[in-house]
N, C-alpha and C positions, 0 to 999 in steps of 0.2 A: 504493500499500499503505500502511495506516495502523498503527503502533505503538501498543500501551497500555501502560501500568505494570501493575502490580501487580492482577489481576486483581478481588481482593476488596476495593477502594478502588473499584474500578468501580461496584460494585453495592452498595454501603455505602447507599447513598441511600433503597435499596427499603424500601414502609411495612412497617413492623414488621404481623403477624401473630400472634395469642396462641396460646400453644404450652404444652399440660400441661407443669407442672413434671416434671424426671426425678428420678429421687430420685439423690444424690451417691454411690453406693454404687455405681451402675453406671456412673461414670466412674474409678473409683479409679484403672485402668491409664493414665490420660492423666497421672498423677503431677502433678508442679508444674503442670501444662496445663490441670488441671481448670477453674478459672475460664473461660478462653477455649473449651474446648469449653462448658460451661453457657450463656456467652453465644453463643455460634454455636448450639445448640441451639433457644433462644429464639427464632431467626427462621429454621428453618430446615424446608425444604420433607420432605414424608415419604421423600423418596427419600434425603434428605442427613440425616434423623433416625435412620434403618436404620443408617448410617452411620458416624454419630457415637456414637451412645447407648451403645456398649462403652466410650468412649475409647481406642480403636485404629484407627488409619487406616491398614489395608494398601496394598500397591502395585496388587494387583487392585483393590480399593475406588477409589484414586485415577485409575487408569485408566480404568475404568466411569465415574466422574463426568465426568471429561476427556472423554470419548466422545459420553456422553451430551450435553455440552455442544458439543462440535463439529456434532455433527448438527444439534442446535436451532439451530447457525447456519448451517448448511450450508443446511436448511430454508427459512429466512432469505434467502439467495442470498450469503452470505458462507463463504467458506473461510478456519477460524481455526486459528491454529498458537497452541500453547503450549509455552514455551519452560523449560528447567530453571529459568532462575532466577526462574521467576515472571513475567517478562513475555509479551506474548502479542502478536499483529499477524493482523490483517483481510485478508483481498483479497478482491474479489466473483467470484462462478462464472463468471460471463460475460465477464470482460475489461472489462467497462465501470466508470465511478466509482463507486467505493464508496458514495458518497453520503455525508450530513453525518454529523460528529460525532455530534449529537444523537442522530438515528436510528440508528446504529452503536450506542451506547451502553444507546438504549431496548432493541436486540434482546438488546443483551450482559447486560443487566440481569435482561431477562426468561428467558432461558437458564441464567442464575447462579441467580435465585432456583429455578430448578424443578433444578438438578443441581452446581450448584457454587460456589455462594457464599461456602463455608469450608473446605471439602476440601484442595485443591490449598494452600492457605497456612498450614492447622495440619499437612498432612503435611511442609511444607518447614521450615515454624519447628520442630517437632518433632525432624525428621532432623536438623536443622542444630544445635541445643541443647537433646538431650532433657534435661538438667536445671535447665533454664529460667536459666542462669547469666545475670550483667551481661552487655547487647550489648554495651556501649562496652569492658567490660574485656578480652572474650574477641574483640573486632574490633580494638583496639588493640594485643594482645600480638600478633595474627596478622600486623599490619600490620609489626610493629617487627621481629618474627622474619623475615619475608619482605625486611626493609630497605626497605619502602615511606617508610617514616618514622623518624624518626629517635626517640632515648631521649627527647628533650623533648616529643614527640608525647603528650598527655593526653587521658583519658577524656573529660574536661568541654570539650577543644576536638574531639574528633570529634563529643560530643553536639550541640555546636553546630554545628557543620557539615553532619550528619545531618540537624538540624532545616531549615537553609538550602539543601541540596542542593547547596552547591558546596564542594567540598573542595581543600583545599591540594595533593593530589596525584592524578595521573591516574587515577581511581576505575575506569577500564576496562583500566585495565593488568592482565595476565594475574593476576600477583600478587594485587592490589587486590581483583579479582572472585573469584579464590579466598577470599579474607577474607571477602568479603561473604557470598558463598555458604555456605561452611562453615568458618568460623574456627577450631572445632575441629579438621578434619583427620579428621571420622566417615568420610564418603562418599565426596567425592569428590578426585579426585589428578591 
């Protein structure tokens, strides 16, 4: 079984496709996330464009995008699981070896370009931080409140550790995971 990180990162290297400009007024529902929706729309497939163009991603739209991606991967012989934290993993349908990372990534990129290059990412980001507050500020406050870090742990330190991927605390501790996924406590308890 091969595990992958955030899906949008794996598909970010796909060739750019020119898109028509989407009028900004149609994205007003995205609030502070308008720039991210605009950027995603520049490279979106027609399927993703239909979801993103109003600046809102519903739970039903998210599930449809993920299901289409799963079916696309299944058609390539890979059973694809997408987890709530934005990670995913694949395993071969027939029980054989999965294949090279390059082959799996090529299939993932192809399926992502068609159905879910940005839908899951934007849905999760808007859900975890709808007002687009500073990520370091809300995450460190959550980590302090949960007792994962002390009062001397700063936003600057978190940014440095986040950039390096090496944290001074156990990032897989349930309280730290809660703060990574839902630092404001809006949807995950």
